[in-house]
Backbone as JSON, one array per atom type, in Angstrom:
{
  "sequence": "MSCFKADINFCPECGNILPIPGMQDSITCPRCSFNIPIREFVGQVIKSSVVFNPLVQSSSAVDSEEDSELKGPVIDRKCSRCNKEGMVYHTRQMRSADEGQTVFFTCIHCRYQEKEDS",
  "N": [[84.18, 111.98, 42.75], [83.72, 113.77, 45.99], [83.97, 112.53, 49.08], [83.81, 113.93, 51.53], [81.87, 116.95, 52.49], [82.7, 119.76, 53.55], [83.84, 122.25, 55.71], [86.07, 124.68, 54.02], [88.9, 124.25, 55.04], [89.25, 121.77, 55.21], [90.22, 118.6, 53.66], [88.3, 117.47, 50.85], [88.59, 114.88, 50.14], [89.7, 113.02, 52.06], [89.3, 114.15, 54.44], [91.01, 115.3, 56.07], [92.8, 117.9, 57.79], [93.84, 120.64, 56.15], [96.86, 122.1, 54.94], [98.2, 125.65, 55.57], [97.43, 127.95, 52.68], [99.93, 128.54, 50.59], [102.77, 129.98, 48.58], [102.51, 128.45, 46.28], [100.62, 127.19, 43.58], [98.47, 125.5, 44.17], [97.1, 123.64, 46.79], [98.2, 120.72, 48.38], [96.89, 117.76, 49.72], [98.06, 116.4, 52.78], [97.78, 114.0, 53.62], [96.26, 112.3, 51.35], [97.1, 113.39, 49.11], [95.45, 114.92, 47.71], [94.87, 117.48, 45.19], [94.1, 120.92, 45.44], [93.05, 123.5, 43.72], [94.51, 127.16, 44.18], [92.74, 129.22, 43.8], [90.16, 128.68, 44.82], [90.59, 129.46, 47.34], [90.32, 132.24, 47.26], [89.28, 135.26, 48.71], [88.67, 134.12, 51.21], [89.06, 133.98, 54.92], [91.21, 133.06, 56.95], [91.17, 132.07, 60.32], [93.31, 131.43, 63.38], [93.17, 130.18, 66.85], [94.55, 130.19, 70.01], [93.88, 128.55, 72.94], [94.19, 128.67, 76.36], [94.43, 126.41, 79.23], [92.83, 127.05, 82.61], [95.08, 127.96, 84.9], [95.76, 125.58, 87.23], [96.26, 123.55, 90.22], [98.47, 120.9, 89.83], [97.47, 117.56, 90.04], [99.57, 115.83, 90.46], [101.13, 117.33, 92.24], [102.0, 117.83, 95.58], [100.6, 118.82, 98.38], [100.83, 118.35, 101.5], [103.09, 116.28, 103.24], [101.85, 113.97, 104.57], [99.76, 113.66, 102.92], [100.69, 112.86, 100.47], [100.51, 109.83, 99.66], [98.21, 109.57, 98.98], [97.8, 110.59, 96.51], [97.15, 110.19, 93.04], [95.77, 107.65, 90.37], [92.51, 106.58, 91.32], [91.22, 103.21, 92.16], [89.16, 100.52, 91.76], [89.76, 98.61, 93.96], [89.55, 96.2, 96.63], [90.4, 96.77, 99.76], [92.64, 95.05, 102.02], [92.42, 95.31, 104.89], [90.31, 96.98, 105.63], [88.29, 96.27, 104.28], [87.26, 98.09, 102.4], [86.02, 99.44, 99.14], [88.4, 101.04, 96.88], [91.28, 102.37, 95.75], [94.38, 104.03, 95.63], [96.85, 104.07, 93.42], [100.22, 103.52, 92.51], [103.27, 103.07, 90.33], [106.51, 101.54, 90.31], [109.92, 100.79, 89.21], [111.26, 98.4, 90.69], [113.05, 96.38, 90.66], [115.25, 94.26, 88.13], [115.51, 95.75, 84.87], [114.37, 93.75, 83.07], [112.41, 92.36, 84.54], [109.01, 92.5, 85.71], [107.27, 95.42, 86.81], [106.87, 97.08, 90.19], [103.6, 97.49, 91.97], [102.4, 99.4, 93.99], [99.9, 100.08, 96.34], [97.63, 102.01, 97.85], [95.03, 102.39, 100.52], [92.26, 104.63, 100.46], [90.65, 104.97, 102.45], [91.62, 103.98, 104.8], [94.5, 104.12, 104.57], [96.15, 102.0, 104.45], [98.77, 100.28, 103.39], [99.75, 98.33, 100.53], [101.48, 95.85, 98.53], [102.32, 94.88, 95.07], [103.81, 92.5, 93.32], [104.39, 92.56, 89.7]],
  "CA": [[83.36, 112.79, 43.62], [84.07, 113.73, 47.11], [83.44, 111.72, 50.39], [83.1, 114.75, 52.54], [81.54, 118.08, 52.05], [82.67, 120.45, 54.91], [84.96, 123.71, 55.6], [87.35, 124.98, 53.39], [89.73, 124.19, 55.6], [89.45, 120.11, 55.27], [90.4, 117.89, 52.34], [87.1, 117.0, 50.46], [88.42, 113.39, 49.8], [89.8, 112.19, 53.19], [88.73, 115.04, 55.69], [92.35, 115.69, 56.74], [93.24, 119.33, 57.65], [94.65, 121.29, 54.74], [97.84, 123.2, 55.16], [97.77, 127.05, 55.01], [97.92, 128.23, 51.67], [101.48, 129.56, 50.59], [102.89, 130.63, 47.51], [102.25, 127.34, 45.27], [99.51, 127.35, 42.75], [97.6, 124.58, 44.45], [97.34, 122.9, 47.91], [98.25, 119.44, 48.61], [96.5, 117.24, 51.01], [99.17, 115.64, 53.13], [97.58, 112.43, 53.55], [95.88, 111.66, 50.26], [97.86, 114.01, 47.99], [94.44, 115.5, 46.59], [94.96, 119.02, 44.91], [92.87, 121.8, 45.53], [93.7, 125.13, 43.41], [94.71, 128.02, 45.19], [91.83, 130.24, 43.64], [89.15, 128.2, 45.49], [90.77, 129.89, 48.44], [90.33, 133.59, 47.05], [88.46, 135.77, 49.62], [88.85, 133.28, 52.37], [89.71, 134.38, 55.62], [91.64, 131.81, 57.8], [91.75, 132.48, 61.33], [93.28, 130.42, 64.59], [93.45, 130.82, 68.04], [95.16, 129.31, 71.11], [93.0, 128.69, 74.19], [95.06, 128.06, 77.23], [93.32, 125.94, 80.03], [93.15, 127.8, 83.69], [96.17, 127.26, 85.68], [95.08, 124.91, 88.71], [97.37, 122.94, 91.01], [98.68, 119.72, 89.16], [97.24, 116.61, 90.48], [100.86, 115.13, 91.23], [101.78, 118.33, 93.13], [101.51, 117.42, 96.87], [100.18, 120.01, 99.4], [101.71, 117.94, 102.47], [103.78, 114.94, 103.04], [101.11, 113.02, 104.71], [98.66, 113.39, 101.65], [101.43, 112.12, 99.58], [100.4, 108.48, 99.35], [96.71, 109.41, 98.33], [97.89, 111.23, 95.05], [97.06, 109.37, 91.88], [94.41, 107.36, 90.12], [91.74, 105.53, 92.26], [90.77, 101.87, 91.0], [88.17, 99.47, 92.42], [90.15, 97.26, 94.53], [89.24, 96.07, 98.01], [91.27, 97.12, 100.77], [92.35, 94.05, 102.8], [92.45, 95.73, 106.06], [89.14, 97.53, 106.01], [87.42, 95.7, 103.18], [86.27, 99.02, 101.57], [86.56, 99.72, 97.85], [88.82, 102.23, 96.37], [92.91, 102.28, 96.45], [95.03, 104.81, 94.87], [98.01, 103.04, 93.08], [101.61, 103.79, 91.51], [104.1, 101.99, 89.98], [108.12, 102.03, 90.38], [110.58, 99.74, 88.89], [112.19, 98.12, 91.93], [113.91, 95.13, 90.37], [115.75, 94.71, 87.0], [114.56, 96.06, 83.74], [113.68, 92.59, 82.39], [111.26, 91.99, 85.48], [107.96, 93.56, 85.8], [107.35, 96.71, 87.83], [106.09, 96.75, 91.37], [102.51, 98.15, 92.04], [101.93, 100.14, 95.47], [98.29, 100.42, 96.62], [97.26, 102.59, 99.43], [93.7, 102.64, 100.6], [91.85, 106.02, 100.27], [89.93, 105.24, 103.51], [92.32, 103.79, 106.13], [95.94, 104.58, 104.44], [96.67, 100.95, 104.27], [99.67, 100.03, 102.07], [99.97, 96.7, 99.78], [102.4, 95.99, 96.98], [102.15, 93.66, 94.09], [105.14, 92.47, 92.06], [103.71, 92.19, 88.43]],
  "C": [[83.77, 112.47, 45.0], [83.15, 112.94, 48.06], [82.88, 112.85, 51.39], [82.83, 116.23, 51.94], [81.58, 118.75, 53.37], [83.49, 121.77, 54.61], [86.0, 123.46, 54.46], [88.75, 124.08, 53.78], [90.32, 122.79, 55.92], [89.47, 119.82, 53.96], [88.91, 117.19, 52.02], [87.19, 115.62, 50.13], [88.39, 112.41, 51.13], [89.38, 112.76, 54.34], [89.67, 115.3, 56.55], [92.38, 117.13, 56.89], [94.11, 119.53, 56.56], [95.73, 122.11, 55.45], [97.57, 124.49, 54.81], [98.38, 127.71, 53.81], [99.07, 129.2, 51.34], [101.49, 130.06, 49.02], [102.8, 129.84, 46.27], [100.6, 127.97, 44.65], [98.17, 126.19, 43.26], [97.94, 124.21, 45.96], [96.88, 121.52, 48.09], [97.83, 118.85, 49.67], [97.68, 116.54, 51.59], [99.14, 114.32, 53.22], [97.21, 111.87, 52.42], [96.46, 112.33, 48.93], [96.51, 114.79, 47.01], [94.79, 116.98, 46.32], [93.99, 119.81, 44.8], [93.57, 123.19, 44.76], [93.53, 125.94, 44.3], [93.6, 129.0, 45.09], [90.48, 129.95, 44.21], [89.17, 129.07, 46.94], [90.59, 131.62, 48.39], [89.11, 133.91, 47.97], [88.31, 135.13, 50.96], [89.32, 133.8, 53.36], [90.12, 133.19, 56.81], [91.93, 132.44, 59.32], [92.17, 131.01, 62.48], [93.3, 131.09, 65.69], [93.86, 129.76, 68.84], [94.5, 129.6, 72.09], [93.81, 127.82, 75.44], [94.16, 127.63, 78.62], [93.81, 127.01, 81.43], [94.25, 127.16, 84.39], [95.56, 126.78, 87.1], [96.45, 124.14, 89.1], [97.42, 121.57, 90.19], [98.1, 118.7, 90.49], [98.59, 115.68, 91.21], [101.54, 116.18, 92.37], [101.22, 117.99, 94.63], [101.66, 118.63, 97.98], [101.12, 119.66, 100.95], [102.26, 116.51, 102.39], [102.76, 113.82, 103.63], [99.83, 112.53, 103.9], [99.24, 112.63, 100.31], [100.95, 110.58, 99.15], [99.1, 108.42, 98.64], [96.92, 110.23, 97.18], [97.7, 109.88, 93.9], [95.77, 108.59, 91.33], [94.01, 106.42, 91.23], [91.24, 104.57, 91.24], [90.02, 101.08, 92.14], [89.03, 98.7, 92.92], [89.85, 97.46, 96.15], [90.28, 96.17, 98.83], [91.19, 95.69, 101.63], [92.36, 94.15, 103.95], [90.89, 95.92, 106.61], [88.03, 96.83, 105.24], [86.6, 96.89, 102.3], [86.83, 99.27, 100.29], [87.48, 101.18, 97.82], [90.19, 102.27, 97.13], [93.27, 103.24, 95.36], [96.61, 103.86, 94.58], [99.47, 104.17, 92.37], [102.55, 102.85, 91.34], [105.67, 102.38, 90.1], [108.57, 100.67, 89.98], [111.49, 99.59, 89.96], [113.19, 97.01, 91.45], [114.52, 95.3, 88.88], [115.12, 95.0, 86.06], [113.83, 95.07, 83.0], [112.61, 91.99, 83.0], [110.5, 92.94, 85.23], [108.12, 94.42, 86.85], [106.69, 96.32, 88.87], [105.0, 97.61, 91.53], [102.34, 98.37, 93.29], [100.67, 100.75, 95.41], [98.32, 100.96, 97.87], [95.48, 103.04, 99.48], [93.48, 104.06, 100.88], [91.01, 106.03, 101.83], [90.95, 105.15, 104.96], [93.94, 103.87, 105.99], [96.49, 103.35, 104.45], [97.52, 100.61, 103.27], [99.64, 98.57, 101.53], [100.84, 97.1, 98.63], [102.24, 94.5, 96.21], [103.17, 93.68, 93.26], [104.3, 91.71, 90.44], [104.69, 91.84, 87.44]]
}
């Protein structure tokens, strides 16, 4: 008895997506090896589409040189100069490969920069 009851495009045993039917007499699930006779697909229409996201400027692209240090993920870290929450960070491998990376923090309010060796 099957665990899943869903679309014909999915395996009724494990729920994995099935490959497109070919010239074989059956379709075999690549995950659990469940076989489905090809005659169960007679009359079925298989459609696929590709949807592209709108082209927007990447967050890694920098508009001006003065805003370059404010690009990146914002974390809840208190600035040691202005005592406000919110700093942007990026990492660099400044030392040898067997040592930790250096994390650079920039305050989004006063642009104060700190670094931390991890």
